[in-house]
C-alpha positions in Angstrom: 10.1 -4.0 -9.4 10.3 -0.7 -11.2 13.7 0.9 -10.8 12.3 3.9 -8.9 14.8 3.8 -6.1 18.0 3.9 -8.1 20.4 6.6 -6.9 22.0 9.5 -8.8 25.5 8.1 -8.3 24.7 5.4 -10.9 27.9 4.8 -12.8 28.7 4.3 -16.5 29.8 0.8 -15.6 26.3 0.0 -14.3 24.8 1.4 -17.4 26.7 -1.1 -19.5 24.3 -3.8 -18.3 21.7 -2.5 -20.7 22.1 -4.2 -24.0 19.8 -1.9 -26.0 20.6 1.7 -27.0 18.4 4.3 -25.5 15.7 5.6 -27.9 15.9 9.1 -29.3 12.6 10.0 -27.5 10.9 8.2 -24.7 8.2 8.6 -22.0 8.7 8.0 -18.3 9.0 9.6 -14.8 11.2 12.4 -13.6 13.0 12.3 -10.3 14.2 15.8 -9.4 17.3 16.4 -7.3 17.2 19.2 -4.7 20.0 20.9 -6.6 17.8 21.2 -9.7 19.0 18.5 -12.1 17.1 15.3 -12.5 17.0 11.7 -13.7 14.5 10.3 -16.2 13.3 6.8 -15.6 11.9 5.4 -18.9 8.8 3.2 -19.1 11.0 0.5 -20.7 12.4 -1.2 -17.6 15.5 -2.4 -19.6 16.5 1.1 -20.7 19.1 3.1 -18.8 18.3 6.1 -16.6 18.9 9.4 -18.3 20.6 12.4 -16.7 18.7 15.7 -17.2 20.8 18.8 -16.5 19.3 21.7 -14.5 18.8 24.0 -17.5 16.7 21.3 -19.2 14.4 20.8 -16.1 12.5 24.1 -16.4 8.8 23.6 -15.4 9.3 20.0 -14.3 8.4 18.7 -10.8 9.5 15.4 -9.3 7.4 12.4 -10.4 5.9 14.2 -13.4 5.3 11.9 -16.4 7.3 13.5 -19.2 8.5 12.9 -22.8 12.3 13.3 -23.2 14.7 13.6 -26.1 17.7 11.4 -25.3 21.3 11.4 -26.6 24.4 9.5 -25.7 27.2 11.4 -24.1 30.5 11.5 -26.1 32.9 8.7 -25.3 30.8 6.7 -22.9 27.7 4.8 -22.2 25.9 7.5 -20.2 22.9 9.3 -21.5 21.6 12.8 -21.1 18.2 14.2 -22.1 16.0 17.2 -22.5 12.4 17.4 -21.4 10.1 18.0 -24.4 6.7 17.8 -22.7 5.1 17.2 -19.4 2.5 14.5 -20.2 0.9 14.2 -16.7 1.5 16.2 -13.6 2.2 14.3 -10.4 0.8 16.8 -8.0 -2.4 18.9 -8.2 -2.2 20.0 -4.6 0.8 21.0 -2.4 1.4 21.5 1.2 3.8 23.7 3.1 4.3 26.8 5.3 2.4 29.9 4.5 4.5 33.1 4.3 2.8 36.5 4.2 4.1 39.1 1.8 3.5 42.8 1.4 1.2 42.1 -1.5 -1.1 40.0 0.6 0.0 36.8 -1.1 2.1 34.0 0.3 4.9 31.6 -0.6 5.3 28.0 0.4 8.8 27.2 1.5 8.9 23.5 1.2 11.1 21.4 -1.2 9.6 18.0 -0.3 7.6 18.1 -3.5 10.6 18.5 -5.8 9.8 22.1 -6.6 12.3 24.1 -8.5 10.9 27.4 -7.4 8.6 29.0 -4.8 4.9 28.6 -5.0 3.0 31.9 -4.9 -0.4 31.5 -3.3 -3.6 33.6 -2.8 -6.2 33.2 -0.1 -9.9 33.2 -1.0 -12.4 34.9 1.3 -12.9 33.0 4.6 -9.4 31.5 4.6 -6.9 33.5 6.6 -3.8 31.5 7.5 -1.3 32.9 10.0 2.3 33.4 9.0 4.2 30.1 9.3 1.1 27.8 9.5 0.8 24.7 7.3 -1.6 25.1 4.4 -2.9 23.0 1.5 -2.9 24.7 -1.9 -4.7 23.8 -5.1 -2.1 24.3 -7.9 -3.5 26.5 -10.6 -0.5 26.9 -12.9 2.9 25.2 -13.0 6.5 26.3 -13.4 7.3 27.6 -16.8 3.8 28.8 -17.6 3.0 32.5 -18.3 1.3 32.9 -14.8 4.2 31.2 -13.1 4.0 28.7 -10.3 0.9 29.7 -8.3 -2.2 28.4 -6.6 -4.9 29.1 -4.1 -5.1 28.0 -0.4 -7.9 25.5 0.1 -7.4 24.6 3.8 -5.3 25.5 6.9 -3.8 22.6 8.7 -2.3 24.5 11.6 1.0 24.8 13.6 4.0 23.3 11.8 5.4 22.3 15.2 2.4 20.1 16.1 3.6 16.5 15.5 0.0 15.4 14.8 0.3 17.4 11.6 3.3 15.4 10.4 1.1 12.6 9.1 -1.0 15.0 7.0 2.2 16.5 5.7 3.5 13.1 4.6 0.3 12.4 2.8 0.9 15.4 0.6 4.7 14.9 0.3 4.2 11.4 -1.1 1.1 12.3 -3.1 -1.1 9.7 -1.3 -4.8 10.2 -2.1 -6.7 10.7 1.2 -10.1 12.0 0.0 -12.5 9.8 -1.9 -14.2 11.0 -5.0 -17.9 12.0 -4.7 -18.8 9.2 -7.1 -17.0 6.6 -5.0 -18.7 7.8 -1.8 -22.1 7.6 -3.6 -21.3 4.0 -4.6 -20.3 3.2 -1.0 -23.4 4.8 0.5 -25.6 2.8 -1.9 -24.3 -0.5 -0.5 -26.3 -2.3 2.2 -25.2 -1.9 5.9 -24.9 -5.7 6.4 -24.6 -8.9 4.4 -28.0 -10.4 3.7 -29.0 -13.9 2.7 -29.6 -12.7 -0.9 -25.9 -11.8 -1.1 -24.7 -15.4 -0.5 -26.9 -17.1 -3.0 -24.8 -19.6 -4.9 -22.0 -19.5 -2.4 -20.8 -22.3 -0.2 -21.9 -21.9 3.4 -19.0 -22.2 5.8 -20.5 -20.4 8.8 -20.4 -23.6 10.9 -16.6 -23.8 10.5 -14.8 -22.2 13.5 -12.5 -20.0 11.4 -10.7 -17.2 13.0 -8.8 -14.0 12.2 -5.4 -13.3 13.7 -4.2 -9.7 13.5 -2.5 -7.0 15.4 -4.1 -5.5 18.6 -5.0 -2.2 16.9 -6.2 -3.7 13.6 -9.7 -2.7 12.4 -9.8 -4.2 8.9 -9.7 -8.0 9.2 -9.2 -9.2 5.6 -8.1 -12.9 6.1 -9.2 -15.8 8.2 -7.8 -19.3 8.7 -8.9 -22.8 9.7 -7.0 -26.1 9.9 -8.1 -29.6 10.8 -6.2 -32.9 10.8 -7.2 -35.7 8.4 -6.2 -39.3 7.9 -3.8 -38.2 5.1 -2.6 -34.9 6.7 -4.2 -31.5 7.0 -7.2 -29.7 5.6 -6.4 -25.9 5.4 -8.9 -23.2 4.6 -7.8 -19.6 3.9 -10.6 -17.1 3.4 -10.0 -13.6 2.0 -12.6 -10.9 2.2 -14.4 -10.8 -1.2 -14.0 -7.1 -2.0 -14.9 -7.8 -5.7 -18.5 -8.5 -4.7 -18.9 -4.8 -3.8 -16.2 -3.1 -5.9 -16.9 -3.7 -9.6 -14.2 -3.4 -12.2 -14.1 0.1 -13.7 -16.4 1.6 -11.0 -15.5 4.8 -9.1 -14.6 2.7 -6.0 -12.3 0.6 -8.2 -10.6 3.7 -9.7 -10.1 5.3 -6.3 -8.6 2.0 -4.9 -6.3 1.8 -7.9 -4.9 5.2 -7.2 -4.1 4.3 -3.6 -2.9 0.7 -4.2 -3.0 0.0 -0.4 -4.1 1.4 2.9 -1.4 3.7 4.5 -1.0 3.6 8.2 0.2 6.6 10.3 0.6 6.8 14.1 -2.6 8.7 14.5 -4.9 7.6 11.6 -5.2 5.4 8.6 -5.7 6.5 5.0 -7.7 3.5 3.8 -7.8 2.1 0.3 -11.6 1.9 0.4 -14.2 3.9 2.3 -14.6 2.8 5.9 -18.0 1.3 5.2 -16.1 -1.3 3.1 -12.7 -1.5 4.7 -13.9 -1.6 8.4 -17.4 -3.1 7.9 -18.6 -5.1 4.8 -15.1 -6.3 3.8 -13.8 -6.8 7.3 -14.2 -10.3 8.6 -15.5 -9.2 12.0 -16.5 -11.9 14.5 -20.0 -13.3 14.8 -21.3 -11.7 11.6 -21.6 -13.3 8.2 -19.2 -12.1 5.6 -18.5 -12.8 1.9 -15.2 -14.4 1.2 -13.0 -16.0 -1.5 -11.7 -19.3 -0.2 -8.6 -21.3 -1.0 -9.5 -24.9 0.2 -6.4 -27.1 0.4 -5.4 -30.7 1.3 -1.9 -31.4 2.4 0.0 -34.5 3.5 1.8 -34.7 6.9 5.0 -33.4 5.3 3.3 -30.2 4.1 3.1 -31.3 0.4 0.1 -29.8 -1.4 -2.1 -32.6 -2.8 -5.3 -30.9 -3.9 -6.8 -27.4 -3.9 -10.0 -25.7 -5.0 -11.2 -22.1 -5.0 -14.7 -20.9 -4.5 -16.9 -18.1 -3.2 -18.3 -18.6 0.3 -20.1 -17.0 3.2 -18.2 -17.4 6.5 -18.6 -16.5 10.1 -15.5 -15.6 12.0 -15.8 -17.4 15.4 -13.2 -15.1 17.1 -11.1 -12.1 16.6 -7.7 -13.2 17.9 -4.7 -11.0 18.3 -1.1 -12.1 17.7 -0.4 -12.0 21.4 -3.5 -14.1 22.2 -2.6 -16.7 19.5 0.9 -16.8 21.0 -0.5 -17.4 24.5 -2.6 -20.4 23.1 0.5 -21.8 21.4 2.4 -21.6 24.7 -0.4 -23.2 26.7 -2.0 -20.1 28.2 -5.3 -19.9 26.3 -7.5 -17.0 27.5 -10.9 -18.3 28.7 -12.8 -16.4 26.2 -11.0 -18.1 23.3 -11.2 -21.8 24.4 -13.7 -22.5 21.7 -11.1 -21.8 18.9 -8.1 -23.1 20.8 -7.8 -26.4 18.8 -8.0 -24.6 15.5 -5.2 -22.2 16.4 -3.0 -25.1 17.7 -3.6 -27.1 14.5 -2.7 -24.0 12.4 0.5 -23.7 14.4 1.4 -27.4 13.8 0.9 -27.0 10.1 2.8 -23.7 10.0 5.8 -25.4 11.6 5.7 -28.2 9.1 5.5 -25.8 6.2 8.3 -23.6 7.5 10.6 -26.6 7.9 9.7 -27.8 4.4 10.6 -24.4 2.9 14.0 -24.3 4.7 14.8 -27.8 3.5 14.1 -26.7 0.0 16.4 -23.7 0.3 14.1 -20.9 1.2 15.8 -17.9 2.9 14.7 -16.8 6.3 14.6 -13.0 6.1 13.5 -12.6 9.8 15.0 -9.1 10.1 14.4 -6.9 13.2 12.0 -4.0 12.8 11.9 -0.8 14.7 8.8 0.4 16.6 8.4 4.0 17.6 6.1 4.7 20.5 4.4 8.1 20.7 2.3 9.7 23.4 -1.2 11.1 23.1 0.3 14.4 21.6 2.1 12.5 18.9 5.5 13.0 20.4 7.9 10.0 20.2 8.7 8.7 23.7 10.5 5.4 23.0 12.2 3.5 20.1 12.3 -0.3 20.5 12.5 -3.5 18.5 9.1 -4.7 17.6 8.2 -8.1 19.1 8.4 -11.0 16.6 6.2 -13.9 17.6 5.7 -17.4 16.1 2.0 -16.4 15.7 3.2 -13.8 13.1 5.0 -16.6 11.2 1.9 -18.8 11.5 -0.2 -16.4 9.4 2.7 -15.8 7.0 3.1 -19.6 6.3 -0.6 -20.2 5.8 -0.9 -17.2 3.5 2.1 -18.3 1.6 0.7 -21.8 1.2 -2.5 -20.2 -0.3 -0.4 -18.3 -2.7 1.4 -21.4 -3.8 -1.9 -23.1 -4.4 -3.2 -20.2 -6.5 0.1 -20.0 -8.4 -0.1 -23.7 -9.3 -3.7 -23.2 -10.4 -2.8 -20.4 -12.7 0.2 -22.3 -14.0 -2.0 -25.2 -14.9 -4.3 -22.8 -16.7 -1.4 -21.4 -18.7 -1.5 -18.0 -16.9 1.5 -16.0 -15.5 1.4 -13.1 -13.2 2.2 -11.6 -9.8 0.5 -12.9 -6.7 0.4 -11.0 -3.4 -0.3 -12.2 0.2 -2.7 -11.2 2.8 
C-alpha cells in the first residue's frame, strides 16, 4: 500500500527505518495541512516523507504532483524540502459556497480541497447563484500565478444545508470523477443492447448450469456468480466474473475513464459507477435469465477443501436466480423462499464448501477479521435517522470464501507461469 495515510506527527525515530538517504530532488504527491505547511510523499515507497514549511508551499494544493528539492535537517534524520515545480494539478474543478462581493465576483470559502487561499470566481451569463449556495467552479488559474487563484462557475448545486447535496460535495472534495468523457460515452453507445450469439463464438456454453448471483438487496451491478456440485472426490466449484474486457479494450476511452475511477463509489442517494450504466448495470451485470459473457475459474477440490485442479476460460452463462444475502441465509437455515427452490441445492452446496474452506484457513493460521461495521440509515430527505451495526450473515462469508478460493487458484496459476502481482476479489 502507498504510504498516503501517514500522519504529520511522524517522528525522527520512525524515519530511521529508511536505509537510503533521500535524493536531492524527487517527484511525488503533496499533502497540505490546513495550517499551510505540507508533507511530500515521494514516488519511491522506501524514501522518507519530507516536511515542507509554509513559506515553501506557495501555489501548491493538496494532492498535486510536484518536484521537490530535499535536504536533511541538521543533527537528525528528518528531511525538509522546497517545491520546485507543480508537475500535475490534482484538481481542475472545485466546489464550495458562493459569496457575492461588491465587484460582482464571488469567493469560495471551503478548505476541503487543501487550498491555501480563497478562490475568486466569476459567473458567466445565465448562471446566477444566490449568496451561500453550493457551486462548482472550473479552475482557470492556480495560486502563485499572475492572475491569482480564480475560476468560473459552471453549475449551481443548491442549498448547502440540503443533505442530498453532501454526496455531490464529497465527489468534489475527494476528486472522484463523476462525468464520463464524450469519447467514452460514444464507445458505450456503440455497444449492442444485449449479448448476441455472435458474441459467444468460441466460448464455453454454461447456460445450462444453475449458477446464481448473491448480492445485497439494493445491488444493481451483479459482477460475480457461483455454482458448486459434489463429486466422488469432493467438490466442483465454478466462479464466474463478468467479462468486462470483451467490451472495454485496453487503451480505449472507456478503459481510460475506468482507470481514473478505479472503482464504483457508493453514496446514500446514488452511485458514481466505474463504467457507464449501459455496461455496469446491463451488459456487464450478470442479471438473471439473460445470457452474459464471463471469465470462469473452474476448480476441483477434495473433501478437505484442498485445491486439486483448476482451469480458466471464457464462457457464456445464464444466471438462474438473483439471490440476496438475506434470501441465501434463509435457505441455509431451512427457510427457502418458494421462488428460489430451483437453486436451493446449489446454495446449500456452496455453503457446505464455504464452511470447509473457512475451517481449513483457520487451521492453517488465517486471521478472522470479522470486525463490526456501522450502518447509517437515512430518510427520503437524506437525513440520518438511525445508526446501527450492520448485520453480518454467514451468506456474506459464503461469497467471501468462494471468491478467495478463486483468487488462490489464479495466484497458483500465475506462480506456475512465473508471474507475480496483486490479485483482487469480487
